[in-house]
N, C-alpha and C positions, 0 to 999 in steps of 0.2 A: 503493499500500499504505500502510495506517494505521500510525503509529509505535506501538511497544509501550509501553503505560502503565508509568510508573516502579514502581508497585506490583507489577505482574507480574514485572518485572526483579528486584526485590527478593526476591520470592517464589521465584524460580528460584535466585538466589544462595543463600538460606537452604536450600533443598532440596539443593543441591550440597554446601554445607558439611555438612549433616547426613549425606549419603551418605559423604563422605569420613570423617567422624568414625567412622561405623559401621563402615567397613572398617579404619580404624586400630584401633578397639576388638576387632575380630575377630582382628585378627593378634596383638594384645598380651594377649589373655585367651583362651587355648586352652581348649576345652571338656573336655580330658582331659589327664593328664600320666602319665608312664611311671614305674614302680617295678619293680625286678627282685629275684627271690629267687636266692640263689646258695647251693648246698648241697655240702658234701664228703662226703655219705653218713651223717654222724652229726650235724652242726651246720648249721644254716640261718641266713643273715644277709639283711639288707635292702641294696639298692644304690639310692641317689638320685642325681640329678643335683645338683650343687652350686647351680645356678641356681634350682632349685626349693624349697630349704630356706632359710628366712629366716636361721637361725642357723648356717648351713655354715661361714662365715668364722670363727666362734668356736672351732669344734672341728677344722678340718682342719690337718694337720701340714704339708702342702705347698700353698702359696698358688697354685700352678699346677694343682692338681687340678681335673678337671670332674666327678668323681664321688666319692661317699663311700660305702664299706661300712660298715654299722652292725650289729654283732652284739651279743648279750648272753649273759651266763652267769654261773655261780658263780665268784667271784673266785678261789678256791684252784684250781679246776679250770682256769680260763682261764690261770692262771699256772703250770700243770703241777705244782702242789703237792698231788699226789693221793695220799692213803693212807687207811686205813679211817676215821681220825677226821675228815678233811676231807670224805670222802664222806657220812658220817653227818651232819655239820653241813649239807651241802648238801641232803640228802634231807628233813631235818627243819626246814629253813628258818632254821637258826640263823647261818649266815654271811652274808657280804656278796656283792653282785653288782657286775658291772662291765659296761660298755659298751665294745666294741673298735671304734675308728674307724680305718679304713684309707683314706688318700687314694690316688685312682687317677686316671691320666691315660690317656685312650684307651679301647679297648674292654676290656669285663670278660673276655671269653674270651682276649684277648691276654695278660692278666696271670695269670688263672686257667684254664689250659687243661685242667685235669682236674677240672673241677666241673660240677655240673648247673646250668643257668641257665634261668629263666623270666621272661619279661617280661609284667607286667600293666599294661594301659592303664586307668588309673582315672579315672572322672568327676572333674571338678575338686572338687567337694564331698567326695567320699570321699578324695581325696588330701589335702585340707586337714586332715581329720579324722585321717588317719595320721600326718600331719606333727606335729599337736598331741600325738598319742600319744607320739610318739618324742621330741618336746622335753620332755615331762613325765616321761620315763623316766630322765632324768639327776638325780642327787641334788645339791643345792646347799648352799652353806655359809650362814651368817647373813646374808650380804649378797646372797644370791641368785644368786651365781656357781656354775657347774659346777665339780666338783671333779675336778681333774686327778690321776690316780692313777699316772702313770708312762708310760714308753714302751711300746709295744705290740711285736707280732712283728717288725715291719719298721722301717726308718728313718722311714718316712713313715706310721706308725700310733701311736696314742695310747690308753691305758686312761683311762676316766673311771667315777667312781663311780656305781653304778646305784641308783635309787630302789625299783625293784621288788624283791620278795624271791624268791629262788630256792628251790623246794621241790619234793617229789615229784610234784606235779600241774602246776606251773609251771616246765618246763624250757625250754631255749633255743628249741626247736621250737613249743612251745605257746605261748611268749611272742610269736613271730613271728606264729602262727596267731590268737592273741587280738588282737593289734593290728590284723590284716587284718579280723577278723570285726567288731570294733567300728567299724571305719571303713566297713563296709557290704559287704565281700566275704564271700559266704556259705560260708566255711571251716568245717567241722566240727571244733571244737578238740579234743575228748577224743581222736579218733583221730590227731591230728596230733603225738603225742609223738615218733614216729619220723620222720626226715627224708624218706626215700623216699615216705611217705604224704602228707606235706605238700606235696612237690613234685608229686605226682601229682594231688592236689586242685587245687593252684594251677594246673596245666596246663590244667584244664578251663575256666578263666576267663581265661587268657592264651595265650601262645605260648611253647613250649619252645625255646629258641634253641640250647641245647647239652645233649647228653646224654652221661654217662659211667657205664659199668657199675659201675666202681670209682673214684669220685671220692676225691681225697686231698689237695686243697689245704688250707691253713690260714688261717682268718681269724675 
């Protein structure tokens, strides 16, 4: 039997290295990433895995959290300061907005057992657009830092100042719908003003993991 030429051996080694690199890249760069919608019947928020958001460590209150719930709304309404004056400000877009960030460990349903939950498996490009949208929804100070606006509803949650203006057309649910639509999910934003309709539309493009006829959790 003739010996294998050195050039052939080198070629085989290079091909093997290429195959191993391709396999490693395939494991490290998933083609899709999950995002969840969670709704209490009136208000809808996003849920992201901490590992998927480059800025997650900057905004989570619990360093052990593996997920973050990110919601948005009018500042006065979020802080339960609701009266005719604050409602008029919200409707007319004269008030400020807040993002509510809840740190979460474990399953979403385990923490919020009385909510609707829909999982969307987004192509990587769409997910990155959505993460970019969320990143730019935070208002920043003169140094470019996100503005912390105090503790949230829970010990592991925080409020941050929002960059988007709340008004009669852009409410919490249409804000979520708009972010999804601009990221590539064909949600029809105008009819998503009510949470049940937004959940119904999202369910067509994902999987409804939990359904509650009377959801009532707060986030």
